[in-house]
C-alpha positions in Angstrom: 13.1 -52.1 -35.4 11.0 -52.3 -32.2 14.0 -49.9 -30.7 13.9 -47.0 -33.5 10.1 -47.1 -33.3 10.9 -46.3 -29.6 13.1 -44.0 -29.6 10.8 -42.3 -32.5 7.8 -42.4 -29.9 10.2 -40.7 -26.5 11.4 -38.5 -29.4 8.2 -37.0 -30.3 7.2 -37.3 -26.6 10.1 -34.7 -25.6 9.2 -32.7 -28.4 6.2 -32.1 -27.1 6.4 -31.9 -23.8 9.5 -28.6 -24.8 6.5 -27.7 -27.0 4.0 -27.6 -24.1 6.7 -26.6 -21.9 7.4 -23.2 -24.2 3.5 -22.3 -24.3 2.9 -22.7 -20.5 1.8 -19.2 -19.3 3.8 -16.9 -17.0 2.1 -16.9 -13.5 2.6 -13.5 -11.6 1.2 -14.5 -8.1 0.0 -10.9 -6.8 -0.5 -11.1 -3.0 -1.9 -8.0 -0.6 -3.7 -7.5 2.4 -6.8 -5.6 1.7 -10.3 -6.5 0.7 -10.7 -7.1 -2.9 -13.7 -4.0 -3.2 -10.6 -1.2 -2.0 -8.8 0.9 -4.5 -5.4 -1.3 -4.3 -7.9 -4.6 -5.0 -10.1 -3.2 -7.7 -6.7 -2.2 -9.4 -5.1 -5.3 -8.9 -8.1 -6.7 -10.8 -7.7 -4.2 -13.4 -4.0 -5.0 -14.1 -4.9 -8.8 -14.4 -7.4 -8.0 -16.8 -5.1 -5.9 -19.0 -2.4 -8.2 -18.7 -3.7 -11.4 -19.6 -5.6 -9.4 -22.2 -2.2 -7.8 -23.6 -0.5 -11.2 -23.8 -3.3 -13.2 -25.6 -3.0 -15.4 -22.4 0.6 -15.7 -22.1 0.9 -14.2 -18.9 -1.7 -15.4 -16.0 -2.3 -13.5 -12.7 -3.3 -15.0 -9.7 -4.6 -12.6 -6.6 -4.9 -12.9 -3.1 -6.1 -10.4 -1.1 -7.0 -10.0 2.2 -3.9 -11.6 3.4 -4.8 -14.7 2.1 -1.1 -15.8 1.7 1.3 -13.6 3.5 0.6 -11.2 6.8 2.3 -7.1 6.5 5.6 -8.6 7.9 5.7 -11.8 6.0 4.8 -10.5 2.1 8.3 -8.5 1.5 10.4 -11.8 2.7 8.3 -13.9 0.4 8.7 -11.5 -2.7 12.8 -11.5 -1.8 12.4 -15.3 -1.7 10.9 -15.7 -5.1 7.3 -17.1 -3.3 5.3 -14.5 -5.1 6.0 -12.3 -7.8 3.9 -8.9 -7.0 2.9 -7.1 -4.5 1.7 -3.2 -3.6 2.3 -3.0 0.1 1.9 0.5 1.9 5.1 2.6 1.6 5.5 2.2 5.2 6.5 -0.9 4.9 9.9 -0.5 3.3 11.4 1.5 6.6 11.6 -2.0 8.2 13.1 -3.3 4.7 15.8 -0.8 5.4 15.1 1.8 2.9 14.3 4.3 5.6 13.8 7.5 2.7 10.4 6.0 2.1 9.0 7.0 5.8 8.8 10.0 4.4 5.6 9.4 3.2 4.8 8.5 7.0 5.4 12.3 8.4 2.2 14.0 9.5 1.0 16.9 7.0 3.7 16.8 4.3 1.3 16.4 1.5 -1.7 19.7 2.0 -3.3 17.5 -1.3 -3.0 15.3 -4.1 -1.7 17.5 -6.6 1.3 17.9 -4.2 1.4 14.4 -3.9 1.8 13.5 -7.7 4.3 15.7 -8.0 6.5 14.0 -6.2 5.8 10.5 -6.9 5.7 10.9 -10.6 8.4 12.9 -10.6 12.2 12.7 -9.5 11.7 12.5 -6.0 9.1 9.4 -6.8 11.4 7.7 -9.2 14.6 7.8 -7.1 13.2 6.5 -4.5 12.2 3.4 -6.5 15.6 3.1 -7.3 16.7 2.2 -3.9 14.9 -0.9 -4.0 16.5 -2.2 -6.0 19.4 -3.2 -3.4 16.9 -5.5 -1.9 16.3 -7.8 -5.2 12.9 -5.4 -5.7 12.1 -3.3 -8.9 9.4 -0.8 -8.2 6.7 -0.5 -11.2 4.2 1.9 -9.5 2.7 4.4 -6.4 -0.9 3.6 -6.3 -2.8 6.1 -4.1 -5.5 5.4 -1.3 -5.9 9.0 0.1 -5.2 11.0 3.2 -6.4 9.2 6.8 -8.4 9.5 9.2 -8.6 8.9 12.9 -11.0 6.6 15.1 -11.3 5.7 18.6 -14.3 5.2 21.2 -13.6 8.9 22.5 -14.4 11.8 20.4 -11.0 13.2 19.1 -11.2 17.0 18.1 -7.9 18.2 20.3 -4.6 16.8 20.7 -5.3 16.3 24.0 -7.7 13.4 23.7 -5.1 10.9 22.2 -3.8 11.1 25.9 -3.0 7.4 27.1 -4.8 5.8 24.2 -3.8 2.5 22.3 -3.7 3.2 19.2 -3.0 0.7 16.1 -0.2 1.9 13.5 1.7 -0.1 11.2 5.5 -0.9 11.7 6.9 2.9 11.2 8.9 4.6 13.4 7.9 7.8 11.9 4.1 7.0 12.9 5.3 6.0 16.4 6.6 9.2 16.7 3.7 10.8 15.3 1.0 9.1 18.3 3.8 9.8 21.0 3.2 13.3 19.6 -0.4 13.5 20.8 0.2 11.4 23.9 -1.4 7.8 22.4 0.4 4.8 23.2 1.3 3.4 19.6 0.5 -0.8 18.6 2.2 -2.2 16.2 -0.2 -4.6 14.5 0.0 -6.3 11.0 -3.6 -4.8 9.4 -5.3 -7.9 9.3 -5.3 -8.5 12.9 -6.3 -4.9 13.3 -10.6 -5.3 13.1 -9.9 -7.9 15.7 -7.8 -5.9 17.9 -10.6 -2.7 17.5 -13.4 -5.3 18.7 -11.7 -7.0 21.5 -9.8 -3.7 23.1 -6.5 -4.9 22.4 -6.6 -1.4 21.0 -8.9 1.6 21.4 -8.6 3.1 17.7 -6.3 3.7 14.9 -5.9 5.6 11.7 -6.9 4.6 8.0 -8.3 5.8 5.0 -12.3 5.7 4.9 -12.1 2.5 2.6 -9.8 0.8 4.3 -12.1 1.4 7.8 -15.6 0.7 5.8 -14.4 -2.4 3.6 -13.2 -4.1 7.2 -15.8 -3.0 9.1 -14.3 -0.7 11.4 -16.7 1.7 11.8 -18.9 -0.9 13.9 -16.9 -0.5 16.6 -15.3 2.5 16.6 -17.9 5.2 17.7 -16.3 8.0 16.8 -14.2 9.3 13.9 -12.5 12.2 13.0 -11.5 13.5 9.5 -8.5 14.7 10.1 -6.6 14.0 6.5 -2.8 14.1 8.7 -1.5 11.7 7.2 -1.1 9.9 3.8 -1.2 6.0 3.0 0.3 5.0 -0.4 1.4 1.6 -1.8 4.1 1.2 -4.2 3.7 -1.9 -7.3 6.6 -3.6 -6.9 8.0 -7.4 -8.8 10.6 -9.7 -7.9 13.4 -8.0 -9.6 15.4 -11.0 -10.8 11.7 -12.9 -12.1 11.4 -8.9 -13.7 14.5 -8.8 -15.5 14.1 -12.5 -16.7 11.0 -11.9 -18.5 11.0 -11.9 -22.5 11.1 -7.9 -23.6 8.1 -8.2 -25.1 6.3 -9.2 -22.3 7.6 -6.9 -20.4 6.9 -3.8 -22.3 3.0 -5.6 -22.7 2.6 -5.1 -18.7 4.7 -2.3 -18.0 1.9 -0.5 -20.3 -0.8 -2.7 -18.2 0.6 -1.2 -15.3 0.6 1.9 -16.5 -3.3 1.9 -17.2 -4.1 0.6 -14.3 -2.2 3.3 -11.7 -4.4 5.8 -13.8 -7.8 3.8 -13.1 -6.4 3.3 -9.7 -5.9 7.1 -9.0 -9.5 7.6 -10.4 -11.4 5.6 -8.1 -9.3 5.7 -5.0 -10.6 9.6 -4.0 -14.9 8.1 -5.0 -14.1 4.8 -2.8 -13.3 7.0 0.0 -16.4 9.8 -0.2 -18.6 6.6 -0.9 -17.1 4.7 2.3 -17.2 8.2 4.4 -21.1 8.3 3.4 -21.9 4.9 3.9 -20.2 5.0 7.5 -21.9 8.1 7.9 -25.4 6.3 7.6 -24.6 3.3 8.8 -25.0 4.9 12.4 -22.2 3.5 13.9 -20.0 5.9 14.2 -20.1 9.5 14.8 -18.2 11.3 12.3 -16.2 14.5 13.3 -14.8 17.6 10.8 -12.4 19.6 12.4 -12.7 23.3 12.6 -9.9 25.6 11.2 -8.9 26.5 14.6 -8.8 22.2 15.5 -6.5 21.9 12.5 -4.0 24.3 13.3 -3.5 23.0 16.9 -3.0 18.9 15.4 -0.5 20.9 13.0 1.1 22.6 15.6 1.5 19.5 18.0 2.6 17.2 14.9 4.7 19.1 12.5 7.7 18.9 14.8 7.9 14.8 14.0 9.2 16.3 10.8 12.2 17.7 12.4 12.5 14.9 14.9 12.7 12.0 12.2 15.1 14.2 10.0 18.5 12.0 10.9 16.5 8.7 10.0 15.1 9.8 6.8 17.3 12.3 5.9 17.1 16.2 5.8 17.5 16.8 2.6 14.9 14.6 1.0 12.2 16.4 3.7 13.4 19.4 2.7 13.1 18.9 -1.1 9.9 17.5 -0.7 8.6 20.4 1.1 10.0 22.6 -1.5 8.3 20.9 -4.7 5.0 21.0 -2.4 5.5 24.2 -2.2 5.4 25.5 -5.4 
């Protein structure tokens, strides 16, 4: 009798445990390297809200901003190993991973405006690039936007010759390395989390970033000059571990896809607004002198930097560069 009671109790405990396990939420660890109040940070929070609501709590999104879990060079490996499930790295990060085609987004002056950019990212070219990540165990979900970049230093940067000898912080990108060398600068590859301190201590003299990144990281407090050059673009790809994504129940995955689509629309809407607000906040701080290039100066920058596109054809792919140039010329 006692044995029967014990077996009954044990069976009930197993049933309860299995039910609890079945009801345990699916956890998505979403790691990124920027501040929560940047466009990417805000969009990550929006995705969390939408995903948890759409799945009625069956999915829990845990967000780790500001490199709390991993720095630039570590996060992609962590995703591939399954230590985190979701990232939104800058597009330059996929070059070192072996998908060099993504470095096309780093080419100076390849996107004349946002409309041309979105024609690429939302069209066949952008979707084709995301598919190239699958061989690396990664599924690409969306492109997020952070706008065009400015240059900053403790020296006024009006002409290409003003860069001569400056140590300029860049992401790990062969294209950005070539870009800075074309200007006569000395490129220094550093993780984003290390950039502000490097500027403050003089390890590097200047950097490039969209205004929102500069402001939220307080880089403007240690940079006396900024040039609104719009010479390059900074965007992100929202990616997930492919094995994790493919293993989700179909209904959960479809709801997460819908949440990501809505979060992406939101992100694009706030990116330009936040960059404009950041630029104005930097101007009002009085710590940094902001300079807008004249048409003649812009032409000089383009003349120096456009040859980088030709220089990178063997690395990125001549056909891809030409296809984007055709698309953006429409």
